[in-house]
ROMITOR-245731 format. One record per residue (C-alpha): residue number from 1; residue in three letters; x, y, z. Coordinates in steps of 0.05 Angstrom, whole numbers, plus 5000, padded with zeros to 4 digits. Layout:
// ROMITOR-245731
voke/vexgu/px/py/pz
NUM/ALA/X/Y/Z
...
This chain:
// ROMITOR-245731
voke/vexgu/px/py/pz
1/UNK/5000/5000/5000
2/UNK/5060/5047/4993
3/UNK/5072/5088/4930
4/UNK/5137/5124/4917
5/UNK/5135/5186/4874
6/UNK/5178/5247/4858
7/UNK/5166/5315/4889
8/UNK/5113/5357/4854
9/UNK/5144/5426/4845
10/UNK/5077/5455/4823
11/UNK/5050/5438/4893
12/UNK/5114/5453/4931
13/UNK/5082/5488/4990
14/UNK/5036/5430/5006
15/UNK/5093/5380/4994
16/UNK/5137/5418/5043
17/UNK/5082/5418/5095
18/UNK/5077/5342/5092
19/UNK/5153/5335/5094
20/UNK/5156/5382/5154
21/UNK/5105/5343/5194
22/UNK/5141/5277/5180
23/UNK/5208/5309/5198
24/UNK/5182/5333/5265
25/UNK/5163/5261/5283
26/UNK/5222/5226/5252
27/UNK/5278/5270/5280
28/UNK/5251/5289/5349
29/UNK/5299/5242/5385
30/UNK/5361/5256/5343
31/UNK/5423/5286/5374
32/UNK/5424/5363/5368
33/UNK/5355/5364/5335
34/UNK/5319/5430/5347
35/UNK/5250/5437/5318
36/UNK/5232/5499/5277
37/UNK/5164/5524/5260
38/UNK/5129/5507/5194
39/UNK/5137/5578/5165
40/UNK/5212/5578/5176
41/UNK/5219/5508/5147
42/UNK/5179/5523/5084
43/UNK/5215/5589/5074
44/UNK/5283/5556/5078
45/UNK/5266/5500/5030
46/UNK/5228/5544/4982
47/UNK/5292/5583/4970
48/UNK/5326/5523/4939
49/UNK/5269/5509/4890
50/UNK/5310/5531/4829
51/UNK/5363/5478/4846
52/UNK/5316/5420/4859
53/UNK/5309/5361/4812
54/UNK/5241/5332/4830
55/UNK/5262/5262/4812
56/UNK/5316/5264/4866
57/UNK/5265/5281/4920
58/UNK/5224/5218/4933
59/UNK/5160/5216/4973
60/UNK/5133/5150/5000
61/UNK/5058/5152/5014
62/UNK/5011/5103/5046
63/UNK/4959/5103/4991
64/UNK/4910/5059/5028
65/UNK/4892/5120/5070
66/UNK/4849/5175/5042
67/UNK/4881/5223/5032
68/UNK/4948/5187/5024
69/UNK/4994/5197/5084
70/UNK/5068/5213/5076
71/UNK/5106/5158/5113
72/UNK/5177/5170/5086
73/UNK/5218/5215/5042
74/UNK/5287/5223/5014
75/UNK/5316/5291/4997
76/UNK/5375/5293/4949
77/UNK/5404/5349/4908
78/UNK/5459/5355/4855
79/UNK/5526/5375/4884
80/UNK/5524/5447/4859
81/UNK/5591/5464/4890
82/UNK/5622/5412/4844
83/UNK/5596/5453/4785
84/UNK/5620/5518/4816
85/UNK/5691/5489/4820
86/UNK/5687/5477/4745
87/UNK/5683/5402/4751
88/UNK/5633/5360/4713
89/UNK/5569/5354/4754
90/UNK/5566/5279/4766
91/UNK/5549/5276/4840
92/UNK/5486/5280/4881
93/UNK/5482/5292/4956
94/UNK/5433/5251/4996
95/UNK/5417/5302/5049
96/UNK/5358/5272/5087
97/UNK/5323/5205/5093
98/UNK/5264/5201/5140
99/UNK/5213/5147/5154
100/UNK/5159/5144/5207
101/UNK/5188/5109/5268
102/UNK/5169/5038/5286
103/UNK/5172/4970/5252
104/UNK/5114/4983/5204
105/UNK/5158/5019/5153
106/UNK/5224/4983/5168
107/UNK/5266/4979/5105
108/UNK/5232/5037/5070
109/UNK/5293/5081/5079
110/UNK/5336/5029/5043
111/UNK/5285/5025/4987
112/UNK/5286/5101/4979
113/UNK/5363/5104/4978
114/UNK/5367/5048/4927
115/UNK/5315/5079/4883
116/UNK/5345/5149/4884
117/UNK/5414/5122/4868
118/UNK/5385/5084/4808
119/UNK/5348/5146/4785
120/UNK/5411/5189/4792
121/UNK/5450/5138/4752
122/UNK/5398/5140/4696
123/UNK/5404/5217/4697
124/UNK/5479/5211/4686
125/UNK/5505/5220/4757
126/UNK/5562/5174/4777
127/UNK/5569/5186/4852
128/UNK/5524/5197/4912
129/UNK/5547/5228/4977
130/UNK/5509/5207/5039
131/UNK/5519/5271/5078
132/UNK/5530/5285/5152
133/UNK/5511/5220/5185
134/UNK/5520/5206/5258
135/UNK/5557/5140/5270
136/UNK/5505/5110/5317
137/UNK/5445/5132/5276
138/UNK/5404/5078/5242
139/UNK/5413/5112/5175
140/UNK/5485/5088/5177
141/UNK/5459/5018/5167
142/UNK/5432/5040/5100
143/UNK/5495/5077/5079
144/UNK/5540/5020/5100
145/UNK/5509/4979/5043
146/UNK/5520/5032/4990
147/UNK/5577/5077/5011
148/UNK/5644/5084/5045
149/UNK/5666/5139/5092
150/UNK/5706/5194/5058
151/UNK/5709/5245/5114
152/UNK/5696/5247/5189
153/UNK/5675/5305/5233
154/UNK/5678/5308/5309
155/UNK/5631/5345/5355
156/UNK/5664/5367/5419
157/UNK/5628/5368/5485
158/UNK/5646/5393/5553
159/UNK/5610/5389/5620
160/UNK/5592/5458/5644
161/UNK/5581/5439/5717
């Protein structure tokens, strides 16, 4: 009962509202996650509309519900800095993968990643960067199947008491 489709740019505001509501649920327990309001979220993402390739933003909907409910999404964009450096644009950046928590949709994130990488390949891209993943996050399980670490970052913490 799940259908995966590309982002509809003609209906971007409504699409972003659905993505926002799923993001609030999916990321609420993530390290350093701070919720923002819907208006801020939609304003931020609406600014990148000119750079979006709808086929690289996948929405997974439970179509047995009326209206269909967004239960997962993957947000990827072309690596525009690659083009700015004068290199051939052959890389996408998988920025965000989110699925409703719980066992009901287990494996959906892997399906979305596999599908977007196949679509990117068909579009002529040769590489995908799985960006900014925390080592102990479940999304690492997906990336471990498809990718290798190219760079590490460290967050420093200090007790204030």
